[in-house]
N, C-alpha and C positions, 0 to 999 in steps of 0.2 A: 504493500500500500504506500509506503514511503517513496519508493521509486516512481510509482504512478503519480503521486503528488508532485514530485520534481518534474516529471514530464509535462504535467498540466501547467505548472508554473512557467516552464520554458515556452510552451505553446502560447500562453498568455502574453509573454514578453515578445515573442515573434509576431503574434497577431497584432498586438497593439503597435509595436514598432513599425511593422509593415504598413499598417493603416495610415499612421501619421507621416511616415517617410515616403511612402510610395502609393498605396492604394487610395489615399486621400486625393491624389492627383488624377487617378483614373477611375473615379467612382461611377462614371456614366457607363451604361451598357455598351455604347459604341467604343469607348476607349479600352474597356476590358476585352472586347471582341478583337480590336486591333492588336492588343497585347498577345492574345492567344494565337492569332493568325501568324505572328512572327515565329512561333515555335512549332508549327505544323504537327508532326507526329507526337510531340510532347504535350500538345494542347489538352487532351483528356486528363493526363496526370496533373498538369498545372491547374486545370479546372477543379479537380478533386481537392488539391491542396488549398485553393482559395476558399472552397467550401469548409474545409476543416478549420481554417483560422477565422472564418467569418463570424462565429459566435463571439469572438473576442473584439470585434470591431462594430461599427455602426452600419455595416453594409447589408442592405435588405436582400433576402433570399430571392425575392421576385426579380430583381435585376439580373441575378445569375441565371434564372430560368430563361429570361429573354436572351441573354448572352448565349446560352446553349442552342437556342433556335437559330441565332445569327451564325454561330460558329459551325455547328454540326449538321443541322438541317435535315435530319432523317429520323426514322424510327429508332435506329441505333443511337442517334443523338439524344432522343427522349429518354432512352435507357441510361445514358450518361448523365442526363439531367436529374433523373430520379435517384441514381446512385450517389451523385454529388450531394443532393439534398439530404439523403439519409446519413451520409457521412458527417455532414455538418450538424444535424440534429443529434446524432449519436455522440458527437464530441460534447455537446452541451449536456446531454444525459449523463455522460461519465463525469463531467465537471460537477453536476449536482450531487452525484453519488459520492464523489471524493470530498468536496468541500462542505456538503450539507447546508444547513440553514444560513450560516454566516455569510457565505458568498451571495446567496439569493437576496437576503435582507439588505445587504449593502448596495445592491444594484437595482432591485425592483421593489418598490413599496407595496405592490399587490401580491407579493410572494406568499405571505402568510394566509391571505384569503384563498389563493389558489390551492395551497397545500391542504387547507381545511376542506375545500370542495373535493379534492382527490380522496381524502381519508373518509369523508362521509358518503362517497358514492363509489366505493371500491368493489362492488359486486360484479361489475363488468367493465374492467379497465380498457378493453379494446374499444367498446362502444363509447366510453367516455373520451378516449383518445381521439376517436373519429369526430365526435361532437366538438371538442376543443380545437381541432385542426380545421374543420370545415367552417365553423363559425368563430371568427377571431375575437373571442371575448377577452383573451389575454394575449400578450405578445408571444410570438412563436417560440423564441428562445426561452422565455420564462416557462412555457409549458414543458419544454425538453428538460430544463433544469429541475423543475418540480417533480417530474416523473422519476428522475434519478434520486432526488432527496427522499421521496416516499418509498424508494426501493421496489418500485413496481417492476415486474419481470421485463427484461429487455424485449422478449418476443412480443409481449402485449404492447409495449411502447412502440416498437417498430411497425407492427401491423396496423395499429391505430393511426400512426403517423402517415404511413403510405396511403391508406385508403382515404383518410380525411383530407390529405393534401393533394391528392391526385387531380381533382378538377382545376384547382388554382394553378398547379404546376403546368398542366397541359395548356391552359389558356394563355399563360405568359410565354410558354415555349412556342406555341403555335403563332403567337403574335410576333415573336422573333423571326420565325420562318417567313411570314408574310411581309415583314419589314424588309428582310433580305431580298425577297423577290419583288419588292415594290408593288405589292398587290394592295393598293390603298382601299379598294372596295371591301376586301375581306377584313382589313384593319378596322374599317368603320363598323362592320358587323361584329367584330370582336369587342369594340368599344361599347356598342349597344348591349351586347351580352354581359359585359363587365358592369354596366350601370344596373341592369336587371338583377344580376347576382348580388351587387352591393345592397340593393333594396331588400332582397330576400335575406341577406345576412343581417341587415339591420333589424328586421322583424324577428328573425330567429334569435338574435343577440338579446333582444328584450325578453323573449320567452325564456331563454336559458338563465338570464340574470335573475328572473323571478323564481325559476325552478331551483337554482342553486343558492338563492338568497344573497345575491351579489348586489351591492349598492353602486 
């Protein structure tokens, strides 16, 4: 466990340093895409690495989904997108398991509330994970951290994460493909779908807040 803590601390240092020294300058999807394009065959590995250090930065995972569409643009590319996302959320899960409550409380004021929700609704952790991913009541990284803190089995965490995040990942990934192909009509359709989903999420968010007693 001590070795794992050291590894996590090093990752925090690398992630934070990379963000302020380098990633902060390429925070847009277009610039990350250009960065990956320069490394051709290494692009998937670099993409995975960016996902791994992403929880230690302010980089939204949605940007990386768009980047995957721009860079890889195929069904294999979507597999790369999903794998990268799972690597990033798994990193946050391990962090929560290693650092427990102290790390969560110091970064997210909502952490105690989410942990209470997880403990009070632990009969079906997969369904709970799907709900929390599909309807963004809490920040994505906080959900990953909290699942680790509550020591929920990784299989349940990963399955809930993949199923609940699939629609959003696919939408942003597909948007990246359409942007690459300059298919602006399809981009408009995606934008309309995004607005509709946002309205659905907002209504569902109110429902889950009442269900879980979240203020």
